[in-house]
py3Dmol code that shows the C-alpha trace and the ligand (Angstrom):
import py3Dmol

protein = """\
ATOM      1  CA  MET A   1     -43.122 -99.203 -83.377  1.00  0.00           C
ATOM      2  CA  LYS A   2     -44.868 -99.124 -80.042  1.00  0.00           C
ATOM      3  CA  GLU A   3     -44.304-101.336 -76.962  1.00  0.00           C
ATOM      4  CA  ASN A   4     -47.828-102.505 -77.075  1.00  0.00           C
ATOM      5  CA  GLU A   5     -47.780-103.720 -80.522  1.00  0.00           C
ATOM      6  CA  ILE A   6     -45.026-106.383 -79.801  1.00  0.00           C
ATOM      7  CA  ARG A   7     -45.783-106.953 -76.192  1.00  0.00           C
ATOM      8  CA  PRO A   8     -49.592-106.565 -75.765  1.00  0.00           C
ATOM      9  CA  LYS A   9     -50.054-105.361 -72.074  1.00  0.00           C
ATOM     10  CA  GLN A  10     -52.712-107.930 -71.041  1.00  0.00           C
ATOM     11  CA  ILE A  11     -50.590-110.955 -72.390  1.00  0.00           C
ATOM     12  CA  PHE A  12     -47.375-109.695 -71.018  1.00  0.00           C
ATOM     13  CA  ASP A  13     -48.772-108.941 -67.636  1.00  0.00           C
ATOM     14  CA  GLU A  14     -50.269-112.384 -67.384  1.00  0.00           C
ATOM     15  CA  TYR A  15     -46.828-113.763 -68.316  1.00  0.00           C
ATOM     16  CA  LEU A  16     -45.161-111.745 -65.504  1.00  0.00           C
ATOM     17  CA  ARG A  17     -47.755-112.949 -63.089  1.00  0.00           C
ATOM     18  CA  LEU A  18     -46.977-116.528 -63.863  1.00  0.00           C
ATOM     19  CA  CYS A  19     -43.249-115.699 -63.479  1.00  0.00           C
ATOM     20  CA  LYS A  20     -43.837-114.595 -59.976  1.00  0.00           C
ATOM     21  CA  GLU A  21     -45.520-117.866 -59.134  1.00  0.00           C
ATOM     22  CA  ASP A  22     -42.870-119.974 -60.828  1.00  0.00           C
ATOM     23  CA  ILE A  23     -40.163-118.077 -58.918  1.00  0.00           C
ATOM     24  CA  VAL A  24     -41.545-119.330 -55.621  1.00  0.00           C
ATOM     25  CA  LYS A  25     -41.969-122.861 -56.992  1.00  0.00           C
ATOM     26  CA  TYR A  26     -38.491-123.187 -58.614  1.00  0.00           C
ATOM     27  CA  PHE A  27     -36.275-120.831 -56.728  1.00  0.00           C
ATOM     28  CA  SER A  28     -37.510-120.393 -53.147  1.00  0.00           C
ATOM     29  CA  ARG A  29     -35.531-123.320 -51.708  1.00  0.00           C
ATOM     30  CA  CYS A  30     -32.451-123.382 -54.173  1.00  0.00           C
ATOM     31  CA  SER A  31     -28.750-123.225 -53.426  1.00  0.00           C
ATOM     32  CA  PHE A  32     -26.766-120.159 -54.739  1.00  0.00           C
ATOM     33  CA  GLU A  33     -23.127-119.632 -55.804  1.00  0.00           C
ATOM     34  CA  HIS A  34     -21.323-116.322 -55.667  1.00  0.00           C
ATOM     35  CA  ILE A  35     -20.216-114.741 -58.911  1.00  0.00           C
ATOM     36  CA  ASP A  36     -18.203-111.720 -59.768  1.00  0.00           C
ATOM     37  CA  CYS A  37     -18.819-109.384 -62.750  1.00  0.00           C
ATOM     38  CA  PRO A  38     -19.432-111.542 -65.845  1.00  0.00           C
ATOM     39  CA  ALA A  39     -17.585-108.911 -68.025  1.00  0.00           C
ATOM     40  CA  CYS A  40     -14.516-107.911 -66.029  1.00  0.00           C
ATOM     41  CA  GLU A  41     -14.483-110.162 -62.999  1.00  0.00           C
ATOM     42  CA  ASN A  42     -14.364-107.199 -60.623  1.00  0.00           C
ATOM     43  CA  ARG A  43     -16.340-107.755 -57.414  1.00  0.00           C
ATOM     44  CA  GLY A  44     -19.520-105.692 -57.743  1.00  0.00           C
ATOM     45  CA  SER A  45     -21.650-104.499 -54.969  1.00  0.00           C
ATOM     46  CA  PHE A  46     -25.412-104.783 -54.123  1.00  0.00           C
ATOM     47  CA  LYS A  47     -27.680-102.641 -56.136  1.00  0.00           C
ATOM     48  CA  PHE A  48     -31.341-103.721 -55.589  1.00  0.00           C
ATOM     49  CA  GLU A  49     -33.486-106.737 -54.908  1.00  0.00           C
ATOM     50  CA  LYS A  50     -36.342-107.784 -57.214  1.00  0.00           C
ATOM     51  CA  ASP A  51     -38.725-110.740 -56.644  1.00  0.00           C
ATOM     52  CA  GLY A  52     -36.202-112.359 -54.256  1.00  0.00           C
ATOM     53  CA  PHE A  53     -33.196-112.019 -56.568  1.00  0.00           C
ATOM     54  CA  PHE A  54     -30.272-109.781 -55.719  1.00  0.00           C
ATOM     55  CA  TYR A  55     -28.736-107.663 -58.532  1.00  0.00           C
ATOM     56  CA  PHE A  56     -25.264-106.490 -58.255  1.00  0.00           C
ATOM     57  CA  LEU A  57     -23.563-103.694 -60.025  1.00  0.00           C
ATOM     58  CA  CYS A  58     -19.980-103.638 -61.205  1.00  0.00           C
ATOM     59  CA  ASP A  59     -18.747-100.153 -60.445  1.00  0.00           C
ATOM     60  CA  LYS A  60     -15.796-100.695 -62.857  1.00  0.00           C
ATOM     61  CA  CYS A  61     -17.668-101.433 -66.036  1.00  0.00           C
ATOM     62  CA  LEU A  62     -21.348-100.859 -65.018  1.00  0.00           C
ATOM     63  CA  THR A  63     -22.618-104.321 -65.793  1.00  0.00           C
ATOM     64  CA  LEU A  64     -25.591-105.376 -63.795  1.00  0.00           C
ATOM     65  CA  TYR A  65     -25.937-108.984 -62.807  1.00  0.00           C
ATOM     66  CA  VAL A  66     -27.891-111.450 -60.562  1.00  0.00           C
ATOM     67  CA  ASN A  67     -25.607-112.431 -57.646  1.00  0.00           C
ATOM     68  CA  PRO A  68     -25.515-114.724 -55.776  1.00  0.00           C
ATOM     69  CA  ARG A  69     -26.824-116.863 -58.561  1.00  0.00           C
ATOM     70  CA  PRO A  70     -29.016-119.993 -58.210  1.00  0.00           C
ATOM     71  CA  LEU A  71     -27.109-123.042 -59.469  1.00  0.00           C
ATOM     72  CA  LYS A  72     -27.749-123.892 -63.165  1.00  0.00           C
ATOM     73  CA  LYS A  73     -29.811-127.035 -62.323  1.00  0.00           C
ATOM     74  CA  TYR A  74     -32.596-124.794 -60.994  1.00  0.00           C
ATOM     75  CA  PHE A  75     -32.795-122.839 -64.185  1.00  0.00           C
ATOM     76  CA  ASP A  76     -32.795-125.999 -66.322  1.00  0.00           C
ATOM     77  CA  GLU A  77     -35.766-127.318 -64.332  1.00  0.00           C
ATOM     78  CA  TYR A  78     -37.521-124.058 -64.724  1.00  0.00           C
ATOM     79  CA  TYR A  79     -36.999-123.634 -68.461  1.00  0.00           C
ATOM     80  CA  ILE A  80     -38.139-127.351 -69.085  1.00  0.00           C
ATOM     81  CA  ASP A  81     -41.212-127.447 -66.890  1.00  0.00           C
ATOM     82  CA  SER A  82     -42.541-124.172 -65.687  1.00  0.00           C
ATOM     83  CA  GLU A  83     -45.907-122.637 -66.489  1.00  0.00           C
ATOM     84  CA  SER A  84     -44.615-119.255 -67.451  1.00  0.00           C
ATOM     85  CA  THR A  85     -42.181-120.885 -69.926  1.00  0.00           C
ATOM     86  CA  LYS A  86     -45.006-122.904 -71.327  1.00  0.00           C
ATOM     87  CA  TYR A  87     -47.145-119.653 -71.563  1.00  0.00           C
ATOM     88  CA  TRP A  88     -44.342-117.798 -73.363  1.00  0.00           C
ATOM     89  CA  ALA A  89     -43.665-120.660 -75.865  1.00  0.00           C
ATOM     90  CA  THR A  90     -47.324-121.076 -76.765  1.00  0.00           C
ATOM     91  CA  THR A  91     -49.750-118.262 -75.970  1.00  0.00           C
ATOM     92  CA  PHE A  92     -47.243-115.335 -76.105  1.00  0.00           C
ATOM     93  CA  TYR A  93     -45.363-116.361 -79.253  1.00  0.00           C
ATOM     94  CA  LYS A  94     -48.662-117.629 -80.920  1.00  0.00           C
ATOM     95  CA  GLU A  95     -50.784-114.563 -80.167  1.00  0.00           C
ATOM     96  CA  THR A  96     -48.054-112.100 -81.034  1.00  0.00           C
ATOM     97  CA  GLU A  97     -46.355-113.768 -84.007  1.00  0.00           C
ATOM     98  CA  GLU A  98     -47.925-111.775 -86.847  1.00  0.00           C
ATOM     99  CA  ALA A  99     -47.506-108.392 -85.100  1.00  0.00           C
ATOM    100  CA  ARG A 100     -43.968-109.231 -84.148  1.00  0.00           C
ATOM    101  CA  ARG A 101     -43.301-110.408 -87.757  1.00  0.00           C
ATOM    102  CA  GLU A 102     -44.284-107.010 -89.247  1.00  0.00           C
ATOM    103  CA  LYS A 103     -43.034-104.773 -86.538  1.00  0.00           C
ATOM    104  CA  LEU A 104     -39.909-106.563 -85.563  1.00  0.00           C
ATOM    105  CA  TRP A 105     -38.627-109.501 -87.472  1.00  0.00           C
ATOM    106  CA  LYS A 106     -38.917-108.147 -90.987  1.00  0.00           C
ATOM    107  CA  HIS A 107     -36.831-105.265 -90.111  1.00  0.00           C
ATOM    108  CA  LYS A 108     -34.452-107.227 -88.061  1.00  0.00           C
ATOM    109  CA  ALA A 109     -33.865-109.738 -90.862  1.00  0.00           C
ATOM    110  CA  ALA A 110     -33.176-106.860 -93.294  1.00  0.00           C
ATOM    111  CA  LEU A 111     -30.667-105.273 -90.822  1.00  0.00           C
ATOM    112  CA  ILE A 112     -28.882-108.708 -90.269  1.00  0.00           C
ATOM    113  CA  HIS A 113     -28.682-109.313 -93.917  1.00  0.00           C
ATOM    114  CA  GLU A 114     -27.120-105.837 -94.520  1.00  0.00           C
ATOM    115  CA  LYS A 115     -24.542-106.596 -91.795  1.00  0.00           C
ATOM    116  CA  ILE A 116     -23.634-110.015 -93.254  1.00  0.00           C
ATOM    117  CA  LEU A 117     -23.008-108.350 -96.601  1.00  0.00           C
ATOM    118  CA  LYS A 118     -20.942-105.603 -94.798  1.00  0.00           C
ATOM    119  CA  TYR A 119     -18.723-107.915 -92.734  1.00  0.00           C
ATOM    120  CA  GLY A 120     -18.888-111.233 -94.648  1.00  0.00           C
ATOM    121  CA  ASP A 121     -20.501-112.186 -97.913  1.00  0.00           C
ATOM    122  CA  LYS A 122     -23.896-113.646 -99.138  1.00  0.00           C
ATOM    123  CA  ASP A 123     -22.534-117.212 -98.849  1.00  0.00           C
ATOM    124  CA  TYR A 124     -22.394-117.227 -95.034  1.00  0.00           C
ATOM    125  CA  LYS A 125     -24.800-119.868 -93.579  1.00  0.00           C
ATOM    126  CA  ILE A 126     -27.036-118.398 -90.977  1.00  0.00           C
ATOM    127  CA  VAL A 127     -27.375-120.390 -87.828  1.00  0.00           C
ATOM    128  CA  ASP A 128     -29.822-119.021 -85.231  1.00  0.00           C
ATOM    129  CA  ILE A 129     -29.256-119.840 -81.655  1.00  0.00           C
ATOM    130  CA  GLY A 130     -32.381-120.050 -79.452  1.00  0.00           C
ATOM    131  CA  ALA A 131     -34.615-119.792 -82.606  1.00  0.00           C
ATOM    132  CA  GLY A 132     -37.932-119.739 -80.632  1.00  0.00           C
ATOM    133  CA  TYR A 133     -40.928-119.710 -82.901  1.00  0.00           C
ATOM    134  CA  GLY A 134     -38.741-119.563 -86.082  1.00  0.00           C
ATOM    135  CA  THR A 135     -40.093-116.326 -87.235  1.00  0.00           C
ATOM    136  CA  PHE A 136     -36.546-114.840 -87.873  1.00  0.00           C
ATOM    137  CA  CYS A 137     -35.635-117.998 -89.919  1.00  0.00           C
ATOM    138  CA  GLU A 138     -38.675-117.411 -92.050  1.00  0.00           C
ATOM    139  CA  GLU A 139     -37.992-113.730 -92.677  1.00  0.00           C
ATOM    140  CA  ILE A 140     -34.216-114.119 -93.393  1.00  0.00           C
ATOM    141  CA  PHE A 141     -34.959-117.123 -95.740  1.00  0.00           C
ATOM    142  CA  LYS A 142     -37.286-114.684 -97.759  1.00  0.00           C
ATOM    143  CA  ILE A 143     -34.305-112.407 -98.307  1.00  0.00           C
ATOM    144  CA  THR A 144     -31.415-114.826 -98.772  1.00  0.00           C
ATOM    145  CA  LYS A 145     -33.344-117.752-100.349  1.00  0.00           C
ATOM    146  CA  ASP A 146     -31.064-119.988 -98.367  1.00  0.00           C
ATOM    147  CA  ARG A 147     -32.504-121.962 -95.413  1.00  0.00           C
ATOM    148  CA  PRO A 148     -30.899-121.023 -92.105  1.00  0.00           C
ATOM    149  CA  ILE A 149     -30.251-123.694 -89.438  1.00  0.00           C
ATOM    150  CA  ALA A 150     -32.017-123.373 -86.114  1.00  0.00           C
ATOM    151  CA  ILE A 151     -30.643-124.364 -82.633  1.00  0.00           C
ATOM    152  CA  GLU A 152     -33.454-124.552 -80.082  1.00  0.00           C
ATOM    153  CA  PRO A 153     -33.478-126.545 -76.796  1.00  0.00           C
ATOM    154  CA  SER A 154     -37.287-126.628 -76.300  1.00  0.00           C
ATOM    155  CA  VAL A 155     -38.858-129.773 -77.928  1.00  0.00           C
ATOM    156  CA  HIS A 156     -42.199-127.846 -78.411  1.00  0.00           C
ATOM    157  CA  LEU A 157     -40.560-125.029 -80.258  1.00  0.00           C
ATOM    158  CA  CYS A 158     -38.388-127.380 -82.199  1.00  0.00           C
ATOM    159  CA  ASN A 159     -41.552-128.891 -83.680  1.00  0.00           C
ATOM    160  CA  VAL A 160     -42.944-125.573 -84.569  1.00  0.00           C
ATOM    161  CA  ILE A 161     -39.737-124.795 -86.550  1.00  0.00           C
ATOM    162  CA  LYS A 162     -39.606-128.020 -88.268  1.00  0.00           C
ATOM    163  CA  GLU A 163     -43.207-127.617 -89.409  1.00  0.00           C
ATOM    164  CA  LYS A 164     -42.053-124.437 -90.936  1.00  0.00           C
ATOM    165  CA  GLY A 165     -39.637-126.370 -92.928  1.00  0.00           C
ATOM    166  CA  PHE A 166     -36.253-125.673 -91.305  1.00  0.00           C
ATOM    167  CA  GLU A 167     -33.440-127.999 -89.926  1.00  0.00           C
ATOM    168  CA  VAL A 168     -33.421-127.657 -86.166  1.00  0.00           C
ATOM    169  CA  ILE A 169     -30.769-128.959 -83.818  1.00  0.00           C
ATOM    170  CA  ASN A 170     -32.451-129.758 -80.607  1.00  0.00           C
ATOM    171  CA  HIS A 171     -29.742-128.865 -78.089  1.00  0.00           C
ATOM    172  CA  PHE A 172     -28.425-126.185 -75.819  1.00  0.00           C
ATOM    173  CA  LEU A 173     -25.548-124.506 -77.612  1.00  0.00           C
ATOM    174  CA  GLU A 174     -23.388-125.417 -74.682  1.00  0.00           C
ATOM    175  CA  ASP A 175     -23.927-129.072 -75.316  1.00  0.00           C
ATOM    176  CA  MET A 176     -23.013-128.981 -79.025  1.00  0.00           C
ATOM    177  CA  ASP A 177     -19.797-130.006 -80.768  1.00  0.00           C
ATOM    178  CA  LYS A 178     -18.414-128.919 -84.148  1.00  0.00           C
ATOM    179  CA  THR A 179     -19.303-132.079 -85.988  1.00  0.00           C
ATOM    180  CA  MET A 180     -23.006-131.357 -85.539  1.00  0.00           C
ATOM    181  CA  LEU A 181     -22.515-128.514 -88.219  1.00  0.00           C
ATOM    182  CA  SER A 182     -21.324-128.440 -91.718  1.00  0.00           C
ATOM    183  CA  ASP A 183     -17.807-126.702 -92.530  1.00  0.00           C
ATOM    184  CA  GLU A 184     -19.105-123.801 -94.614  1.00  0.00           C
ATOM    185  CA  LYS A 185     -18.610-120.298 -93.539  1.00  0.00           C
ATOM    186  CA  LYS A 186     -21.246-119.177 -90.835  1.00  0.00           C
ATOM    187  CA  CYS A 187     -22.931-116.264 -89.249  1.00  0.00           C
ATOM    188  CA  PHE A 188     -24.371-117.243 -85.924  1.00  0.00           C
ATOM    189  CA  THR A 189     -27.309-115.092 -84.698  1.00  0.00           C
ATOM    190  CA  SER A 190     -28.989-114.871 -81.263  1.00  0.00           C
ATOM    191  CA  PHE A 191     -31.728-112.576 -80.327  1.00  0.00           C
ATOM    192  CA  GLU A 192     -32.708-111.529 -76.767  1.00  0.00           C
ATOM    193  CA  LEU A 193     -30.937-114.614 -75.354  1.00  0.00           C
ATOM    194  CA  PHE A 194     -27.711-113.283 -73.944  1.00  0.00           C
ATOM    195  CA  GLU A 195     -29.416-111.656 -70.885  1.00  0.00           C
ATOM    196  CA  HIS A 196     -30.750-115.068 -69.929  1.00  0.00           C
ATOM    197  CA  LEU A 197     -27.500-116.925 -69.783  1.00  0.00           C
ATOM    198  CA  HIS A 198     -26.437-118.466 -66.661  1.00  0.00           C
ATOM    199  CA  ASP A 199     -22.772-118.239 -67.684  1.00  0.00           C
ATOM    200  CA  PRO A 200     -22.091-115.879 -70.568  1.00  0.00           C
ATOM    201  CA  GLY A 201     -18.415-116.561 -70.509  1.00  0.00           C
ATOM    202  CA  PHE A 202     -19.079-120.303 -70.893  1.00  0.00           C
ATOM    203  CA  PHE A 203     -21.602-119.750 -73.633  1.00  0.00           C
ATOM    204  CA  LEU A 204     -19.017-117.748 -75.641  1.00  0.00           C
ATOM    205  CA  LYS A 205     -16.382-120.387 -75.089  1.00  0.00           C
ATOM    206  CA  SER A 206     -18.851-123.106 -76.301  1.00  0.00           C
ATOM    207  CA  LEU A 207     -19.880-120.895 -79.266  1.00  0.00           C
ATOM    208  CA  LYS A 208     -16.193-120.369 -80.180  1.00  0.00           C
ATOM    209  CA  SER A 209     -15.473-124.201 -80.124  1.00  0.00           C
ATOM    210  CA  ILE A 210     -18.073-124.713 -82.849  1.00  0.00           C
ATOM    211  CA  MET A 211     -16.954-121.675 -84.928  1.00  0.00           C
ATOM    212  CA  ASN A 212     -14.349-121.468 -87.599  1.00  0.00           C
ATOM    213  CA  SER A 213     -11.877-118.611 -87.552  1.00  0.00           C
ATOM    214  CA  GLY A 214     -13.576-115.794 -89.516  1.00  0.00           C
ATOM    215  CA  ASP A 215     -17.149-116.828 -88.651  1.00  0.00           C
ATOM    216  CA  ILE A 216     -19.368-114.070 -87.449  1.00  0.00           C
ATOM    217  CA  PHE A 217     -21.592-113.841 -84.266  1.00  0.00           C
ATOM    218  CA  MET A 218     -24.337-111.195 -84.294  1.00  0.00           C
ATOM    219  CA  PHE A 219     -26.578-110.811 -81.376  1.00  0.00           C
ATOM    220  CA  THR A 220     -28.971-108.471 -79.515  1.00  0.00           C
ATOM    221  CA  THR A 221     -29.379-108.192 -75.780  1.00  0.00           C
ATOM    222  CA  LEU A 222     -30.210-105.707 -73.076  1.00  0.00           C
ATOM    223  CA  SER A 223     -27.975-102.844 -72.096  1.00  0.00           C
ATOM    224  CA  TYR A 224     -27.926-101.641 -68.483  1.00  0.00           C
ATOM    225  CA  MET A 225     -27.039 -98.165 -69.758  1.00  0.00           C
ATOM    226  CA  GLY A 226     -30.324 -98.024 -71.727  1.00  0.00           C
ATOM    227  CA  ALA A 227     -32.474 -95.076 -70.926  1.00  0.00           C
ATOM    228  CA  ASP A 228     -35.549 -96.852 -69.735  1.00  0.00           C
ATOM    229  CA  ILE A 229     -33.681 -99.279 -67.501  1.00  0.00           C
ATOM    230  CA  GLN A 230     -31.560 -96.390 -66.033  1.00  0.00           C
ATOM    231  CA  ALA A 231     -34.759 -94.372 -65.375  1.00  0.00           C
ATOM    232  CA  MET A 232     -36.704 -97.218 -63.820  1.00  0.00           C
ATOM    233  CA  GLN A 233     -33.978 -99.445 -62.332  1.00  0.00           C
ATOM    234  CA  GLU A 234     -35.714-102.432 -60.450  1.00  0.00           C
ATOM    235  CA  LYS A 235     -39.105-101.242 -61.498  1.00  0.00           C
ATOM    236  CA  SER A 236     -38.209-101.724 -65.116  1.00  0.00           C
ATOM    237  CA  LYS A 237     -40.113-104.760 -66.614  1.00  0.00           C
ATOM    238  CA  SER A 238     -36.862-105.723 -68.355  1.00  0.00           C
ATOM    239  CA  VAL A 239     -35.370-106.467 -64.807  1.00  0.00           C
ATOM    240  CA  SER A 240     -37.287-109.700 -64.716  1.00  0.00           C
ATOM    241  CA  PRO A 241     -35.806-112.550 -62.895  1.00  0.00           C
ATOM    242  CA  PRO A 242     -35.392-115.477 -63.208  1.00  0.00           C
ATOM    243  CA  HIS A 243     -35.068-114.681 -66.962  1.00  0.00           C
ATOM    244  CA  HIS A 244     -32.886-111.674 -67.162  1.00  0.00           C
ATOM    245  CA  LEU A 245     -29.675-112.174 -65.306  1.00  0.00           C
ATOM    246  CA  ASN A 246     -27.041-110.204 -67.103  1.00  0.00           C
ATOM    247  CA  PHE A 247     -27.290-106.629 -68.289  1.00  0.00           C
ATOM    248  CA  PHE A 248     -23.978-105.703 -70.145  1.00  0.00           C
ATOM    249  CA  ASN A 249     -23.492-102.376 -72.029  1.00  0.00           C
ATOM    250  CA  PRO A 250     -21.920-101.455 -75.268  1.00  0.00           C
ATOM    251  CA  LYS A 251     -18.441-101.122 -73.568  1.00  0.00           C
ATOM    252  CA  SER A 252     -18.531-104.039 -71.098  1.00  0.00           C
ATOM    253  CA  ILE A 253     -19.694-106.559 -73.843  1.00  0.00           C
ATOM    254  CA  VAL A 254     -16.541-105.676 -75.699  1.00  0.00           C
ATOM    255  CA  THR A 255     -14.377-106.713 -72.701  1.00  0.00           C
ATOM    256  CA  LEU A 256     -16.100-110.026 -72.426  1.00  0.00           C
ATOM    257  CA  LEU A 257     -15.937-110.784 -76.173  1.00  0.00           C
ATOM    258  CA  GLU A 258     -12.306-109.862 -76.514  1.00  0.00           C
ATOM    259  CA  LYS A 259     -11.466-111.929 -73.511  1.00  0.00           C
ATOM    260  CA  SER A 260     -13.367-114.872 -75.219  1.00  0.00           C
ATOM    261  CA  GLY A 261     -11.416-114.724 -78.503  1.00  0.00           C
ATOM    262  CA  PHE A 262     -13.699-112.488 -80.612  1.00  0.00           C
ATOM    263  CA  GLU A 263     -12.869-109.319 -82.489  1.00  0.00           C
ATOM    264  CA  VAL A 264     -15.679-106.889 -82.044  1.00  0.00           C
ATOM    265  CA  LEU A 265     -16.729-105.259 -85.341  1.00  0.00           C
ATOM    266  CA  GLU A 266     -19.642-103.004 -84.298  1.00  0.00           C
ATOM    267  CA  THR A 267     -21.706-102.191 -81.210  1.00  0.00           C
ATOM    268  CA  THR A 268     -24.873-100.096 -81.681  1.00  0.00           C
ATOM    269  CA  THR A 269     -28.229 -99.718 -79.692  1.00  0.00           C
ATOM    270  CA  PRO A 270     -30.633 -99.631 -82.479  1.00  0.00           C
ATOM    271  CA  GLY A 271     -33.715 -99.611 -80.048  1.00  0.00           C
ATOM    272  CA  LYS A 272     -36.930 -97.847 -80.733  1.00  0.00           C
ATOM    273  CA  LEU A 273     -38.806 -98.293 -77.522  1.00  0.00           C
ATOM    274  CA  ASP A 274     -37.044 -96.629 -74.550  1.00  0.00           C
ATOM    275  CA  VAL A 275     -39.114 -93.411 -74.576  1.00  0.00           C
ATOM    276  CA  ASP A 276     -42.367 -95.223 -75.332  1.00  0.00           C
ATOM    277  CA  ILE A 277     -41.758 -97.794 -72.523  1.00  0.00           C
ATOM    278  CA  MET A 278     -41.214 -94.902 -70.120  1.00  0.00           C
ATOM    279  CA  ASN A 279     -44.391 -93.239 -71.451  1.00  0.00           C
ATOM    280  CA  ASN A 280     -46.358 -96.430 -70.792  1.00  0.00           C
ATOM    281  CA  ASN A 281     -44.953 -96.873 -67.344  1.00  0.00           C
ATOM    282  CA  LYS A 282     -44.734 -93.199 -66.036  1.00  0.00           C
ATOM    283  CA  GLU A 283     -45.456 -94.341 -62.463  1.00  0.00           C
ATOM    284  CA  LYS A 284     -42.380 -96.523 -62.478  1.00  0.00           C
ATOM    285  CA  VAL A 285     -39.999 -93.831 -63.681  1.00  0.00           C
ATOM    286  CA  ILE A 286     -38.096 -92.863 -60.663  1.00  0.00           C
ATOM    287  CA  ASP A 287     -35.603 -90.473 -62.276  1.00  0.00           C
ATOM    288  CA  ASN A 288     -36.703 -86.914 -62.426  1.00  0.00           C
ATOM    289  CA  PHE A 289     -35.125 -85.965 -65.719  1.00  0.00           C
ATOM    290  CA  TRP A 290     -37.051 -88.641 -67.411  1.00  0.00           C
ATOM    291  CA  LYS A 291     -40.233 -88.397 -65.447  1.00  0.00           C
ATOM    292  CA  ASN A 292     -40.391 -84.599 -66.415  1.00  0.00           C
ATOM    293  CA  PHE A 293     -39.256 -85.107 -69.928  1.00  0.00           C
ATOM    294  CA  ILE A 294     -42.252 -87.593 -70.562  1.00  0.00           C
ATOM    295  CA  GLU A 295     -44.697 -85.158 -69.210  1.00  0.00           C
ATOM    296  CA  TYR A 296     -43.259 -82.099 -70.976  1.00  0.00           C
ATOM    297  CA  SER A 297     -42.392 -83.254 -74.442  1.00  0.00           C
ATOM    298  CA  ASP A 298     -44.599 -83.772 -77.445  1.00  0.00           C
ATOM    299  CA  GLU A 299     -44.461 -86.682 -79.926  1.00  0.00           C
ATOM    300  CA  ASN A 300     -41.805 -85.161 -82.138  1.00  0.00           C
ATOM    301  CA  GLU A 301     -39.511 -84.314 -79.290  1.00  0.00           C
ATOM    302  CA  LYS A 302     -40.000 -87.826 -77.858  1.00  0.00           C
ATOM    303  CA  GLN A 303     -39.002 -89.236 -81.342  1.00  0.00           C
ATOM    304  CA  GLU A 304     -36.005 -86.963 -81.423  1.00  0.00           C
ATOM    305  CA  MET A 305     -34.905 -88.125 -77.981  1.00  0.00           C
ATOM    306  CA  GLN A 306     -35.249 -91.708 -79.007  1.00  0.00           C
ATOM    307  CA  ASP A 307     -32.993 -91.004 -82.110  1.00  0.00           C
ATOM    308  CA  PHE A 308     -30.493 -89.382 -79.841  1.00  0.00           C
ATOM    309  CA  LEU A 309     -30.445 -92.411 -77.485  1.00  0.00           C
ATOM    310  CA  VAL A 310     -29.613 -94.545 -80.539  1.00  0.00           C
ATOM    311  CA  LYS A 311     -26.919 -92.153 -81.765  1.00  0.00           C
ATOM    312  CA  THR A 312     -25.319 -92.211 -78.307  1.00  0.00           C
ATOM    313  CA  LYS A 313     -25.687 -95.890 -77.750  1.00  0.00           C
ATOM    314  CA  LEU A 314     -27.919 -95.290 -74.717  1.00  0.00           C
ATOM    315  CA  SER A 315     -31.003 -97.329 -75.686  1.00  0.00           C
ATOM    316  CA  SER A 316     -31.505-100.559 -73.850  1.00  0.00           C
ATOM    317  CA  HIS A 317     -31.696-102.649 -77.005  1.00  0.00           C
ATOM    318  CA  MET A 318     -28.110-103.345 -77.975  1.00  0.00           C
ATOM    319  CA  MET A 319     -26.762-105.143 -81.013  1.00  0.00           C
ATOM    320  CA  ILE A 320     -23.230-106.562 -81.403  1.00  0.00           C
ATOM    321  CA  VAL A 321     -21.324-107.881 -84.561  1.00  0.00           C
ATOM    322  CA  ALA A 322     -18.188-109.896 -83.605  1.00  0.00           C
ATOM    323  CA  ARG A 323     -15.843-112.105 -85.478  1.00  0.00           C
ATOM    324  CA  SER A 324     -14.165-115.390 -84.272  1.00  0.00           C
ATOM    325  CA  LYS A 325     -10.510-114.892 -84.312  1.00  0.00           C
TER     326      LYS A 325
END
"""
ligand_1 = """\
1
ZN
Zn -17.279 -105.302 -64.541
"""
view = py3Dmol.view(width=600, height=400)
view.addModel(protein, "pdb")
view.setStyle({"model": 0}, {"cartoon": {"style": "trace"}})
view.addModel(ligand_1, "xyz")
view.setStyle({"model": 1}, {"stick": {}})
view.zoomTo()
view.show()
């Protein structure tokens, strides 16, 4: 899989351009609050600035996070109304759906199914939080033959998912209560959502309140220890405010989950793109080791390096399986 196949450069760059305009519109006059490390509550220190947002790094657990953080209401307005959000929900998802289905979601659905059988059983009801365009729901349904439930706050995306034949709960997870779900055993999933959360601790507390003991939570998010992010730091396209606010890593995410009443069953970084992303963004790679590696190595060596990053949990795409205690 290549970066361009799931994030065509032209579409992604247009999205990033709209984001910059929206930052001025929604965040240039907002109020902020100070926060400590979202994983271990240590007071971090300033690392870099990007597009007017300050990123702090916790020197104890190496979590990167936006601080000070604009109050939640500004993000709510942004996610409901902004042009970049609309572009993402319509143009980006629509234009890339088939490519992403083939390159990303089919594989992801198979992987999730494998993990459910490993840590639960085939009867777990899947509930996908932030289901987006519903492509994961479609692909997992093809495997399990059981319709997952989607949770999706955007009305536009809710309609897309409904048209695909799935039950959708039109809410933010943080506003839900347990009565909104049936009582069967569940596996909650969320993909590329955790890095967006205004308050990850509160999200986990809310999630736990709608889970039964023994239910599973599987999710993917970005790791700050990932090679491409380490090599490019603030120049990385993944460091993209106002969207990506939290960059945990395979160790600090365990701290947060355990503190929130979860037992962590597995942390991996099954990413495929770190080396390809660096290759496509050579001018942004500020680390010498990686800069030279990209120029020096052939395709096979690059693939071996990517495999090594996965093995050592140093890819930026991280996946976690946890169980509610
Ligand atoms: Zn920390």
